[in-house]
N, CA, C and O atoms as a GROMACS GRO file, in nm:
protein
  568
    1UNK      N    1   1.033  -0.184  -2.899
    1UNK     CA    2   0.934  -0.278  -2.852
    1UNK      C    3   0.974  -0.327  -2.713
    1UNK      O    4   1.091  -0.360  -2.690
    2UNK      N    5   0.879  -0.332  -2.623
    2UNK     CA    6   0.904  -0.378  -2.485
    2UNK      C    7   0.915  -0.530  -2.482
    2UNK      O    8   0.838  -0.600  -2.548
    3UNK      N    9   1.009  -0.580  -2.407
    3UNK     CA   10   1.019  -0.723  -2.379
    3UNK      C   11   1.002  -0.738  -2.228
    3UNK      O   12   1.093  -0.708  -2.152
    4UNK      N   13   0.884  -0.785  -2.185
    4UNK     CA   14   0.861  -0.801  -2.041
    4UNK      C   15   0.964  -0.897  -1.982
    4UNK      O   16   0.998  -0.998  -2.042
    5UNK      N   17   1.012  -0.863  -1.863
    5UNK     CA   18   1.111  -0.950  -1.801
    5UNK      C   19   1.085  -0.976  -1.653
    5UNK      O   20   1.164  -1.044  -1.588
    6UNK      N   21   0.977  -0.924  -1.600
    6UNK     CA   22   0.951  -0.945  -1.458
    6UNK      C   23   0.803  -0.924  -1.426
    6UNK      O   24   0.728  -0.870  -1.507
    7UNK      N   25   0.766  -0.966  -1.308
    7UNK     CA   26   0.630  -0.946  -1.259
    7UNK      C   27   0.602  -0.797  -1.249
    7UNK      O   28   0.688  -0.719  -1.207
    8UNK      N   29   0.482  -0.757  -1.288
    8UNK     CA   30   0.444  -0.617  -1.280
    8UNK      C   31   0.503  -0.533  -1.392
    8UNK      O   32   0.535  -0.416  -1.371
    9UNK      N   33   0.518  -0.591  -1.509
    9UNK     CA   34   0.580  -0.519  -1.620
    9UNK      C   35   0.504  -0.392  -1.656
    9UNK      O   36   0.565  -0.295  -1.700
   10UNK      N   37   0.372  -0.391  -1.640
   10UNK     CA   38   0.297  -0.269  -1.672
   10UNK      C   39   0.336  -0.156  -1.578
   10UNK      O   40   0.338  -0.040  -1.617
   11UNK      N   41   0.369  -0.190  -1.453
   11UNK     CA   42   0.417  -0.089  -1.359
   11UNK      C   43   0.547  -0.028  -1.406
   11UNK      O   44   0.570   0.092  -1.392
   12UNK      N   45   0.633  -0.112  -1.463
   12UNK     CA   46   0.760  -0.063  -1.516
   12UNK      C   47   0.734   0.027  -1.637
   12UNK      O   48   0.798   0.131  -1.651
   13UNK      N   49   0.642  -0.011  -1.724
   13UNK     CA   50   0.612   0.070  -1.842
   13UNK      C   51   0.562   0.207  -1.801
   13UNK      O   52   0.601   0.308  -1.859
   14UNK      N   53   0.476   0.211  -1.703
   14UNK     CA   54   0.422   0.337  -1.654
   14UNK      C   55   0.534   0.419  -1.590
   14UNK      O   56   0.541   0.540  -1.611
   15UNK      N   57   0.620   0.354  -1.513
   15UNK     CA   58   0.730   0.424  -1.448
   15UNK      C   59   0.830   0.480  -1.547
   15UNK      O   60   0.875   0.594  -1.532
   16UNK      N   61   0.866   0.402  -1.648
   16UNK     CA   62   0.960   0.449  -1.749
   16UNK      C   63   0.901   0.563  -1.829
   16UNK      O   64   0.972   0.657  -1.866
   17UNK      N   65   0.772   0.556  -1.856
   17UNK     CA   66   0.707   0.667  -1.926
   17UNK      C   67   0.710   0.794  -1.844
   17UNK      O   68   0.736   0.902  -1.897
   18UNK      N   69   0.686   0.781  -1.714
   18UNK     CA   70   0.692   0.896  -1.624
   18UNK      C   71   0.832   0.954  -1.617
   18UNK      O   72   0.849   1.076  -1.613
   19UNK      N   73   0.933   0.868  -1.614
   19UNK     CA   74   1.071   0.917  -1.614
   19UNK      C   75   1.103   0.991  -1.742
   19UNK      O   76   1.176   1.090  -1.741
   20UNK      N   77   1.047   0.943  -1.853
   20UNK     CA   78   1.067   1.014  -1.979
   20UNK      C   79   1.009   1.154  -1.973
   20UNK      O   80   1.070   1.249  -2.022
   21UNK      N   81   0.891   1.167  -1.914
   21UNK     CA   82   0.830   1.299  -1.901
   21UNK      C   83   0.909   1.387  -1.804
   21UNK      O   84   0.926   1.506  -1.828
   22UNK      N   85   0.956   1.328  -1.695
   22UNK     CA   86   1.036   1.402  -1.598
   22UNK      C   87   1.166   1.451  -1.659
   22UNK      O   88   1.212   1.561  -1.627
   23UNK      N   89   1.226   1.371  -1.746
   23UNK     CA   90   1.354   1.407  -1.809
   23UNK      C   91   1.338   1.507  -1.921
   23UNK      O   92   1.434   1.576  -1.957
   24UNK      N   93   1.219   1.517  -1.977
   24UNK     CA   94   1.201   1.595  -2.099
   24UNK      C   95   1.240   1.742  -2.089
   24UNK      O   96   1.291   1.795  -2.188
   25UNK      N   97   1.221   1.812  -1.977
   25UNK     CA   98   1.264   1.952  -1.976
   25UNK      C   99   1.416   1.969  -1.983
   25UNK      O  100   1.464   2.075  -2.022
   26UNK      N  101   1.489   1.866  -1.947
   26UNK     CA  102   1.634   1.876  -1.942
   26UNK      C  103   1.703   1.824  -2.068
   26UNK      O  104   1.821   1.852  -2.091
   27UNK      N  105   1.631   1.748  -2.147
   27UNK     CA  106   1.690   1.687  -2.265
   27UNK      C  107   1.605   1.719  -2.387
   27UNK      O  108   1.530   1.818  -2.387
   28UNK      N  109   1.615   1.640  -2.490
   28UNK     CA  110   1.538   1.663  -2.612
   28UNK      C  111   1.392   1.625  -2.586
   28UNK      O  112   1.359   1.507  -2.576
   29UNK      N  113   1.307   1.723  -2.575
   29UNK     CA  114   1.167   1.705  -2.537
   29UNK      C  115   1.096   1.602  -2.624
   29UNK      O  116   1.033   1.510  -2.572
   30UNK      N  117   1.105   1.617  -2.754
   30UNK     CA  118   1.030   1.531  -2.845
   30UNK      C  119   1.066   1.384  -2.828
   30UNK      O  120   0.978   1.298  -2.834
   31UNK      N  121   1.191   1.355  -2.807
   31UNK     CA  122   1.236   1.216  -2.791
   31UNK      C  123   1.173   1.151  -2.667
   31UNK      O  124   1.124   1.038  -2.675
   32UNK      N  125   1.173   1.220  -2.555
   32UNK     CA  126   1.119   1.164  -2.432
   32UNK      C  127   0.967   1.162  -2.431
   32UNK      O  128   0.904   1.072  -2.375
   33UNK      N  129   0.908   1.262  -2.493
   33UNK     CA  130   0.762   1.264  -2.506
   33UNK      C  131   0.717   1.144  -2.589
   33UNK      O  132   0.618   1.078  -2.555
   34UNK      N  133   0.787   1.116  -2.698
   34UNK     CA  134   0.757   1.001  -2.783
   34UNK      C  135   0.769   0.871  -2.704
   34UNK      O  136   0.684   0.783  -2.715
   35UNK      N  137   0.875   0.860  -2.624
   35UNK     CA  138   0.896   0.741  -2.542
   35UNK      C  139   0.782   0.724  -2.441
   35UNK      O  140   0.732   0.612  -2.422
   36UNK      N  141   0.740   0.832  -2.378
   36UNK     CA  142   0.629   0.826  -2.282
   36UNK      C  143   0.501   0.783  -2.352
   36UNK      O  144   0.426   0.700  -2.300
   37UNK      N  145   0.475   0.837  -2.470
   37UNK     CA  146   0.354   0.799  -2.545
   37UNK      C  147   0.358   0.651  -2.586
   37UNK      O  148   0.255   0.584  -2.583
   38UNK      N  149   0.476   0.601  -2.623
   38UNK     CA  150   0.488   0.459  -2.657
   38UNK      C  151   0.456   0.370  -2.537
   38UNK      O  152   0.396   0.264  -2.553
   39UNK      N  153   0.497   0.412  -2.418
   39UNK     CA  154   0.466   0.336  -2.298
   39UNK      C  155   0.316   0.340  -2.269
   39UNK      O  156   0.259   0.239  -2.227
   40UNK      N  157   0.253   0.454  -2.289
   40UNK     CA  158   0.107   0.463  -2.271
   40UNK      C  159   0.038   0.373  -2.374
   40UNK      O  160  -0.057   0.302  -2.340
   41UNK      N  161   0.084   0.376  -2.497
   41UNK     CA  162   0.027   0.289  -2.601
   41UNK      C  163   0.037   0.141  -2.561
   41UNK      O  164  -0.057   0.065  -2.580
   42UNK      N  165   0.152   0.103  -2.507
   42UNK     CA  166   0.172  -0.036  -2.463
   42UNK      C  167   0.068  -0.073  -2.357
   42UNK      O  168   0.006  -0.179  -2.365
   43UNK      N  169   0.050   0.013  -2.259
   43UNK     CA  170  -0.045  -0.014  -2.151
   43UNK      C  171  -0.189  -0.023  -2.203
   43UNK      O  172  -0.270  -0.100  -2.151
   44UNK      N  173  -0.219   0.055  -2.304
   44UNK     CA  174  -0.356   0.065  -2.354
   44UNK      C  175  -0.388  -0.028  -2.470
   44UNK      O  176  -0.495  -0.018  -2.529
   45UNK      N  177  -0.296  -0.120  -2.504
   45UNK     CA  178  -0.331  -0.222  -2.601
   45UNK      C  179  -0.238  -0.244  -2.718
   45UNK      O  180  -0.253  -0.342  -2.790
   46UNK      N  181  -0.143  -0.155  -2.739
   46UNK     CA  182  -0.049  -0.176  -2.850
   46UNK      C  183   0.067  -0.261  -2.799
   46UNK      O  184   0.176  -0.212  -2.771
   47UNK      N  185   0.040  -0.391  -2.788
   47UNK     CA  186   0.137  -0.486  -2.735
   47UNK      C  187   0.109  -0.622  -2.798
   47UNK      O  188   0.010  -0.638  -2.870
   48UNK      N  189   0.193  -0.719  -2.771
   48UNK     CA  190   0.181  -0.850  -2.836
   48UNK      C  191   0.055  -0.926  -2.798
   48UNK      O  192   0.009  -1.011  -2.874
   49UNK      N  193  -0.002  -0.897  -2.682
   49UNK     CA  194  -0.125  -0.967  -2.641
   49UNK      C  195  -0.250  -0.903  -2.697
   49UNK      O  196  -0.354  -0.969  -2.709
   50UNK      N  197  -0.243  -0.776  -2.731
   50UNK     CA  198  -0.361  -0.703  -2.776
   50UNK      C  199  -0.448  -0.654  -2.662
   50UNK      O  200  -0.550  -0.590  -2.686
   51UNK      N  201  -0.409  -0.684  -2.538
   51UNK     CA  202  -0.487  -0.641  -2.423
   51UNK      C  203  -0.456  -0.497  -2.386
   51UNK      O  204  -0.340  -0.455  -2.387
   52UNK      N  205  -0.561  -0.422  -2.352
   52UNK     CA  206  -0.545  -0.298  -2.279
   52UNK      C  207  -0.536  -0.344  -2.134
   52UNK      O  208  -0.629  -0.408  -2.085
   53UNK      N  209  -0.427  -0.316  -2.066
   53UNK     CA  210  -0.406  -0.368  -1.932
   53UNK      C  211  -0.479  -0.290  -1.823
   53UNK      O  212  -0.454  -0.309  -1.704
   54UNK      N  213  -0.569  -0.201  -1.864
   54UNK     CA  214  -0.652  -0.125  -1.770
   54UNK      C  215  -0.794  -0.179  -1.783
   54UNK      O  216  -0.852  -0.177  -1.892
   55UNK      N  217  -0.849  -0.227  -1.672
   55UNK     CA  218  -0.983  -0.287  -1.677
   55UNK      C  219  -1.088  -0.185  -1.722
   55UNK      O  220  -1.085  -0.068  -1.684
   56UNK      N  221  -1.181  -0.233  -1.805
   56UNK     CA  222  -1.291  -0.150  -1.850
   56UNK      C  223  -1.260  -0.057  -1.966
   56UNK      O  224  -1.346   0.022  -2.004
   57UNK      N  225  -1.141  -0.065  -2.022
   57UNK     CA  226  -1.104   0.022  -2.133
   57UNK      C  227  -1.060  -0.061  -2.253
   57UNK      O  228  -1.009  -0.171  -2.238
   58UNK      N  229  -1.082  -0.007  -2.371
   58UNK     CA  230  -1.038  -0.074  -2.493
   58UNK      C  231  -1.130  -0.187  -2.535
   58UNK      O  232  -1.225  -0.222  -2.465
   59UNK      N  233  -1.100  -0.244  -2.651
   59UNK     CA  234  -1.179  -0.353  -2.706
   59UNK      C  235  -1.152  -0.485  -2.636
   59UNK      O  236  -1.238  -0.574  -2.633
   60UNK      N  237  -1.033  -0.498  -2.578
   60UNK     CA  238  -0.994  -0.623  -2.512
   60UNK      C  239  -0.922  -0.586  -2.382
   60UNK      O  240  -0.804  -0.554  -2.382
   61UNK      N  241  -0.996  -0.591  -2.273
   61UNK     CA  242  -0.936  -0.558  -2.143
   61UNK      C  243  -0.959  -0.672  -2.045
   61UNK      O  244  -1.049  -0.754  -2.067
   62UNK      N  245  -0.880  -0.681  -1.939
   62UNK     CA  246  -0.894  -0.790  -1.843
   62UNK      C  247  -1.035  -0.796  -1.783
   62UNK      O  248  -1.090  -0.694  -1.740
   63UNK      N  249  -1.091  -0.915  -1.781
   63UNK     CA  250  -1.223  -0.937  -1.723
   63UNK      C  251  -1.216  -1.014  -1.591
   63UNK      O  252  -1.314  -1.020  -1.517
   64UNK      N  253  -1.100  -1.073  -1.563
   64UNK     CA  254  -1.085  -1.158  -1.445
   64UNK      C  255  -0.955  -1.126  -1.370
   64UNK      O  256  -0.868  -1.213  -1.358
   65UNK      N  257  -0.939  -1.001  -1.320
   65UNK     CA  258  -0.815  -0.968  -1.250
   65UNK      C  259  -0.802  -1.044  -1.118
   65UNK      O  260  -0.902  -1.089  -1.061
   66UNK      N  261  -0.680  -1.058  -1.072
   66UNK     CA  262  -0.653  -1.117  -0.941
   66UNK      C  263  -0.683  -1.009  -0.837
   66UNK      O  264  -0.592  -0.943  -0.786
   67UNK      N  265  -0.812  -0.992  -0.807
   67UNK     CA  266  -0.861  -0.883  -0.722
   67UNK      C  267  -0.986  -0.933  -0.652
   67UNK      O  268  -1.092  -0.944  -0.714
   68UNK      N  269  -0.974  -0.964  -0.525
   68UNK     CA  270  -1.085  -1.028  -0.452
   68UNK      C  271  -1.216  -0.951  -0.458
   68UNK      O  272  -1.320  -1.013  -0.482
   69UNK      N  273  -1.218  -0.818  -0.439
   69UNK     CA  274  -1.347  -0.748  -0.448
   69UNK      C  275  -1.416  -0.765  -0.584
   69UNK      O  276  -1.538  -0.781  -0.590
   70UNK      N  277  -1.339  -0.763  -0.692
   70UNK     CA  278  -1.398  -0.782  -0.825
   70UNK      C  279  -1.448  -0.925  -0.844
   70UNK      O  280  -1.551  -0.947  -0.909
   71UNK      N  281  -1.378  -1.021  -0.788
   71UNK     CA  282  -1.417  -1.162  -0.803
   71UNK      C  283  -1.539  -1.196  -0.717
   71UNK      O  284  -1.614  -1.288  -0.750
   72UNK      N  285  -1.559  -1.123  -0.608
   72UNK     CA  286  -1.664  -1.160  -0.512
   72UNK      C  287  -1.791  -1.077  -0.521
   72UNK      O  288  -1.885  -1.102  -0.446
   73UNK      N  289  -1.798  -0.979  -0.610
   73UNK     CA  290  -1.913  -0.888  -0.609
   73UNK      C  291  -2.033  -0.934  -0.693
   73UNK      O  292  -2.134  -0.864  -0.701
   74UNK      N  293  -2.022  -1.051  -0.755
   74UNK     CA  294  -2.131  -1.107  -0.838
   74UNK      C  295  -2.169  -1.018  -0.956
   74UNK      O  296  -2.281  -1.027  -1.006
   75UNK      N  297  -2.078  -0.935  -0.999
   75UNK     CA  298  -2.097  -0.853  -1.118
   75UNK      C  299  -1.994  -0.903  -1.219
   75UNK      O  300  -1.876  -0.912  -1.187
   76UNK      N  301  -2.037  -0.937  -1.342
   76UNK     CA  302  -1.942  -0.997  -1.438
   76UNK      C  303  -1.819  -0.912  -1.468
   76UNK      O  304  -1.708  -0.965  -1.473
   77UNK      N  305  -1.836  -0.784  -1.487
   77UNK     CA  306  -1.721  -0.698  -1.521
   77UNK      C  307  -1.648  -0.655  -1.394
   77UNK      O  308  -1.711  -0.634  -1.290
   78UNK      N  309  -1.515  -0.642  -1.402
   78UNK     CA  310  -1.439  -0.596  -1.286
   78UNK      C  311  -1.456  -0.445  -1.267
   78UNK      O  312  -1.508  -0.376  -1.355
   79UNK      N  313  -1.413  -0.394  -1.151
   79UNK     CA  314  -1.410  -0.249  -1.132
   79UNK      C  315  -1.332  -0.188  -1.247
   79UNK      O  316  -1.225  -0.239  -1.280
   80UNK      N  317  -1.379  -0.082  -1.309
   80UNK     CA  318  -1.304  -0.022  -1.420
   80UNK      C  319  -1.188   0.064  -1.371
   80UNK      O  320  -1.190   0.117  -1.260
   81UNK      N  321  -1.087   0.075  -1.455
   81UNK     CA  322  -0.976   0.165  -1.428
   81UNK      C  323  -0.859   0.108  -1.351
   81UNK      O  324  -0.773   0.184  -1.307
   82UNK      N  325  -0.853  -0.023  -1.333
   82UNK     CA  326  -0.743  -0.083  -1.257
   82UNK      C  327  -0.638  -0.140  -1.353
   82UNK      O  328  -0.672  -0.206  -1.451
   83UNK      N  329  -0.512  -0.112  -1.324
   83UNK     CA  330  -0.400  -0.163  -1.404
   83UNK      C  331  -0.359  -0.300  -1.352
   83UNK      O  332  -0.329  -0.315  -1.234
   84UNK      N  333  -0.358  -0.400  -1.441
   84UNK     CA  334  -0.312  -0.534  -1.403
   84UNK      C  335  -0.162  -0.546  -1.431
   84UNK      O  336  -0.104  -0.461  -1.498
   85UNK      N  337  -0.101  -0.652  -1.380
   85UNK     CA  338   0.044  -0.668  -1.391
   85UNK      C  339   0.098  -0.684  -1.531
   85UNK      O  340   0.206  -0.632  -1.560
   86UNK      N  341   0.027  -0.752  -1.619
   86UNK     CA  342   0.073  -0.770  -1.756
   86UNK      C  343   0.165  -0.889  -1.774
   86UNK      O  344   0.184  -0.967  -1.681
   87UNK      N  345   0.221  -0.905  -1.893
   87UNK     CA  346   0.304  -1.022  -1.925
   87UNK      C  347   0.415  -1.044  -1.823
   87UNK      O  348   0.480  -0.950  -1.777
   88UNK      N  349   0.434  -1.170  -1.789
   88UNK     CA  350   0.538  -1.207  -1.693
   88UNK      C  351   0.596  -1.341  -1.734
   88UNK      O  352   0.536  -1.445  -1.706
   89UNK      N  353   0.712  -1.342  -1.799
   89UNK     CA  354   0.769  -1.468  -1.845
   89UNK      C  355   0.808  -1.562  -1.731
   89UNK      O  356   0.828  -1.681  -1.756
   90UNK      N  357   0.818  -1.512  -1.608
   90UNK     CA  358   0.850  -1.599  -1.495
   90UNK      C  359   0.737  -1.694  -1.459
   90UNK      O  360   0.762  -1.802  -1.406
   91UNK      N  361   0.614  -1.654  -1.488
   91UNK     CA  362   0.495  -1.738  -1.464
   91UNK      C  363   0.503  -1.809  -1.327
   91UNK      O  364   0.487  -1.931  -1.320
   92UNK      N  365   0.527  -1.732  -1.220
   92UNK     CA  366   0.544  -1.789  -1.088
   92UNK      C  367   0.424  -1.869  -1.038
   92UNK      O  368   0.437  -1.953  -0.950
   93UNK      N  369   0.306  -1.842  -1.093
   93UNK     CA  370   0.185  -1.910  -1.049
   93UNK      C  371   0.147  -2.028  -1.139
   93UNK      O  372   0.038  -2.084  -1.125
   94UNK      N  373   0.234  -2.063  -1.230
   94UNK     CA  374   0.206  -2.165  -1.332
   94UNK      C  375   0.160  -2.298  -1.272
   94UNK      O  376   0.069  -2.361  -1.325
   95UNK      N  377   0.222  -2.342  -1.165
   95UNK     CA  378   0.188  -2.472  -1.105
   95UNK      C  379   0.050  -2.473  -1.041
   95UNK      O  380  -0.017  -2.576  -1.040
   96UNK      N  381   0.007  -2.358  -0.988
   96UNK     CA  382  -0.124  -2.351  -0.922
   96UNK      C  383  -0.239  -2.328  -1.019
   96UNK      O  384  -0.356  -2.348  -0.984
   97UNK      N  385  -0.207  -2.287  -1.142
   97UNK     CA  386  -0.310  -2.251  -1.239
   97UNK      C  387  -0.381  -2.375  -1.293
   97UNK      O  388  -0.318  -2.477  -1.323
   98UNK      N  389  -0.513  -2.365  -1.306
   98UNK     CA  390  -0.592  -2.473  -1.365
   98UNK      C  391  -0.591  -2.462  -1.518
   98UNK      O  392  -0.615  -2.560  -1.589
   99UNK      N  393  -0.564  -2.342  -1.567
   99UNK     CA  394  -0.560  -2.314  -1.711
   99UNK      C  395  -0.416  -2.276  -1.746
   99UNK      O  396  -0.358  -2.192  -1.677
  100UNK      N  397  -0.358  -2.334  -1.850
  100UNK     CA  398  -0.219  -2.300  -1.885
  100UNK      C  399  -0.208  -2.161  -1.948
  100UNK      O  400  -0.302  -2.110  -2.009
  101UNK      N  401  -0.091  -2.101  -1.931
  101UNK     CA  402  -0.062  -1.976  -2.000
  101UNK      C  403  -0.068  -2.001  -2.150
  101UNK      O  404  -0.028  -2.108  -2.195
  102UNK      N  405  -0.118  -1.907  -2.228
  102UNK     CA  406  -0.128  -1.929  -2.372
  102UNK      C  407   0.008  -1.930  -2.444
  102UNK      O  408   0.018  -1.981  -2.556
  103UNK      N  409   0.112  -1.875  -2.379
  103UNK     CA  410   0.242  -1.868  -2.445
  103UNK      C  411   0.354  -1.857  -2.342
  103UNK      O  412   0.334  -1.805  -2.232
  104UNK      N  413   0.470  -1.908  -2.380
  104UNK     CA  414   0.589  -1.889  -2.298
  104UNK      C  415   0.676  -1.775  -2.350
  104UNK      O  416   0.778  -1.742  -2.289
  105UNK      N  417   0.636  -1.713  -2.460
  105UNK     CA  418   0.709  -1.598  -2.512
  105UNK      C  419   0.699  -1.484  -2.411
  105UNK      O  420   0.590  -1.458  -2.359
  106UNK      N  421   0.808  -1.416  -2.382
  106UNK     CA  422   0.806  -1.312  -2.279
  106UNK      C  423   0.698  -1.206  -2.298
  106UNK      O  424   0.632  -1.167  -2.202
  107UNK      N  425   0.680  -1.159  -2.421
  107UNK     CA  426   0.582  -1.052  -2.442
  107UNK      C  427   0.438  -1.101  -2.457
  107UNK      O  428   0.347  -1.020  -2.470
  108UNK      N  429   0.417  -1.232  -2.455
  108UNK     CA  430   0.282  -1.288  -2.465
  108UNK      C  431   0.246  -1.372  -2.342
  108UNK      O  432   0.143  -1.440  -2.341
  109UNK      N  433   0.329  -1.368  -2.241
  109UNK     CA  434   0.311  -1.450  -2.121
  109UNK      C  435   0.213  -1.384  -2.024
  109UNK      O  436   0.249  -1.343  -1.914
  110UNK      N  437   0.088  -1.376  -2.068
  110UNK     CA  438  -0.019  -1.312  -1.990
  110UNK      C  439  -0.143  -1.399  -1.998
  110UNK      O  440  -0.175  -1.454  -2.104
  111UNK      N  441  -0.214  -1.410  -1.887
  111UNK     CA  442  -0.341  -1.482  -1.887
  111UNK      C  443  -0.442  -1.403  -1.806
  111UNK      O  444  -0.414  -1.360  -1.694
  112UNK      N  445  -0.560  -1.384  -1.862
  112UNK     CA  446  -0.668  -1.312  -1.793
  112UNK      C  447  -0.745  -1.413  -1.709
  112UNK      O  448  -0.847  -1.466  -1.752
  113UNK      N  449  -0.694  -1.439  -1.590
  113UNK     CA  450  -0.752  -1.540  -1.502
  113UNK      C  451  -0.740  -1.492  -1.358
  113UNK      O  452  -0.634  -1.445  -1.317
  114UNK      N  453  -0.847  -1.502  -1.284
  114UNK     CA  454  -0.848  -1.455  -1.145
  114UNK      C  455  -0.739  -1.521  -1.061
  114UNK      O  456  -0.688  -1.458  -0.968
  115UNK      N  457  -0.703  -1.645  -1.091
  115UNK     CA  458  -0.601  -1.715  -1.014
  115UNK      C  459  -0.459  -1.669  -1.046
  115UNK      O  460  -0.366  -1.705  -0.974
  116UNK      N  461  -0.440  -1.590  -1.150
  116UNK     CA  462  -0.306  -1.551  -1.192
  116UNK      C  463  -0.257  -1.427  -1.117
  116UNK      O  464  -0.276  -1.314  -1.162
  117UNK      N  465  -0.195  -1.450  -1.002
  117UNK     CA  466  -0.136  -1.337  -0.929
  117UNK      C  467  -0.009  -1.289  -0.999
  117UNK      O  468   0.033  -1.175  -0.980
  118UNK      N  469   0.050  -1.373  -1.079
  118UNK     CA  470   0.176  -1.342  -1.145
  118UNK      C  471   0.160  -1.245  -1.262
  118UNK      O  472   0.250  -1.164  -1.287
  119UNK      N  473   0.049  -1.249  -1.333
  119UNK     CA  474   0.032  -1.160  -1.448
  119UNK      C  475  -0.094  -1.075  -1.443
  119UNK      O  476  -0.108  -0.982  -1.522
  120UNK      N  477  -0.184  -1.104  -1.353
  120UNK     CA  478  -0.314  -1.036  -1.355
  120UNK      C  479  -0.348  -0.969  -1.222
  120UNK      O  480  -0.464  -0.937  -1.196
  121UNK      N  481  -0.247  -0.949  -1.139
  121UNK     CA  482  -0.268  -0.889  -1.007
  121UNK      C  483  -0.290  -0.738  -1.019
  121UNK      O  484  -0.241  -0.674  -1.112
  122UNK      N  485  -0.364  -0.684  -0.925
  122UNK     CA  486  -0.386  -0.540  -0.912
  122UNK      C  487  -0.299  -0.492  -0.796
  122UNK      O  488  -0.297  -0.556  -0.691
  123UNK      N  489  -0.228  -0.383  -0.812
  123UNK     CA  490  -0.146  -0.329  -0.704
  123UNK      C  491  -0.167  -0.178  -0.696
  123UNK      O  492  -0.165  -0.109  -0.799
  124UNK      N  493  -0.185  -0.127  -0.578
  124UNK     CA  494  -0.216   0.016  -0.562
  124UNK      C  495  -0.102   0.105  -0.609
  124UNK      O  496  -0.127   0.214  -0.662
  125UNK      N  497   0.023   0.062  -0.592
  125UNK     CA  498   0.134   0.147  -0.637
  125UNK      C  499   0.137   0.160  -0.789
  125UNK      O  500   0.175   0.265  -0.840
  126UNK      N  501   0.098   0.055  -0.862
  126UNK     CA  502   0.091   0.066  -1.008
  126UNK      C  503  -0.023   0.158  -1.049
  126UNK      O  504  -0.008   0.241  -1.139
  127UNK      N  505  -0.136   0.144  -0.982
  127UNK     CA  506  -0.255   0.221  -1.019
  127UNK      C  507  -0.242   0.369  -0.987
  127UNK      O  508  -0.282   0.454  -1.066
  128UNK      N  509  -0.186   0.401  -0.871
  128UNK     CA  510  -0.169   0.542  -0.834
  128UNK      C  511  -0.076   0.613  -0.932
  128UNK      O  512  -0.106   0.724  -0.977
  129UNK      N  513   0.034   0.549  -0.965
  129UNK     CA  514   0.126   0.615  -1.057
  129UNK      C  515   0.076   0.612  -1.201
  129UNK      O  516   0.115   0.697  -1.282
  130UNK      N  517  -0.010   0.517  -1.236
  130UNK     CA  518  -0.073   0.519  -1.369
  130UNK      C  519  -0.157   0.645  -1.384
  130UNK      O  520  -0.151   0.712  -1.488
  131UNK      N  521  -0.234   0.678  -1.282
  131UNK     CA  522  -0.317   0.799  -1.287
  131UNK      C  523  -0.228   0.922  -1.303
  131UNK      O  524  -0.256   1.008  -1.386
  132UNK      N  525  -0.122   0.930  -1.224
  132UNK     CA  526  -0.031   1.045  -1.234
  132UNK      C  527   0.031   1.053  -1.374
  132UNK      O  528   0.036   1.161  -1.433
  133UNK      N  529   0.078   0.940  -1.425
  133UNK     CA  530   0.142   0.935  -1.556
  133UNK      C  531   0.046   0.981  -1.666
  133UNK      O  532   0.081   1.065  -1.749
  134UNK      N  533  -0.077   0.926  -1.668
  134UNK     CA  534  -0.172   0.963  -1.773
  134UNK      C  535  -0.221   1.106  -1.761
  134UNK      O  536  -0.243   1.173  -1.862
  135UNK      N  537  -0.238   1.156  -1.638
  135UNK     CA  538  -0.275   1.296  -1.619
  135UNK      C  539  -0.164   1.389  -1.667
  135UNK      O  540  -0.190   1.493  -1.727
  136UNK      N  541  -0.040   1.351  -1.641
  136UNK     CA  542   0.074   1.428  -1.684
  136UNK      C  543   0.080   1.434  -1.837
  136UNK      O  544   0.102   1.540  -1.896
  137UNK      N  545   0.061   1.319  -1.899
  137UNK     CA  546   0.058   1.316  -2.046
  137UNK      C  547  -0.052   1.407  -2.100
  137UNK      O  548  -0.030   1.482  -2.195
  138UNK      N  549  -0.168   1.398  -2.039
  138UNK     CA  550  -0.281   1.479  -2.084
  138UNK      C  551  -0.251   1.629  -2.067
  138UNK      O  552  -0.280   1.709  -2.156
  139UNK      N  553  -0.194   1.665  -1.955
  139UNK     CA  554  -0.164   1.806  -1.928
  139UNK      C  555  -0.061   1.863  -2.025
  139UNK      O  556  -0.062   1.982  -2.057
  140UNK      N  557   0.029   1.775  -2.071
  140UNK     CA  558   0.132   1.821  -2.166
  140UNK      C  559   0.087   1.810  -2.311
  140UNK      O  560   0.164   1.834  -2.404
  141UNK      N  561  -0.038   1.773  -2.330
  141UNK     CA  562  -0.090   1.762  -2.466
  141UNK      C  563  -0.047   1.636  -2.537
  141UNK      O  564  -0.032   1.635  -2.659
  142UNK      N  565  -0.026   1.526  -2.458
  142UNK     CA  566   0.017   1.399  -2.513
  142UNK      C  567  -0.080   1.341  -2.607
  142UNK      O  568  -0.057   1.233  -2.661
   0.00000   0.00000   0.00000
């Protein structure tokens, strides 16, 4: 089970999953493939919050990412396919937030709020590697 420990934890999950796939030809394939799939599961909703951290996917996905184009386009749903930061026990934006975080537990320290740059931010480096990671899983029959 993942215990988030820093801002951008979903980026770390995607990166660790990719490293598992990269390592798999050199080590025990099944073990690393399983680890990569567990990281994909975490990103897509099998986590303590129940959120799929990719906008527009799953039964419960972020509706209010810290993403100016999505907040300003007058369309209720955000752009689909963007990976948000995910749980962040540091809650660096806690003082500026008008709404409190629902939990201080590390794996539940997430809030779907446009003002939350600490847990709900969109970053291009997370999103680009998410696409690579999921395409790689798909190509390997994940």
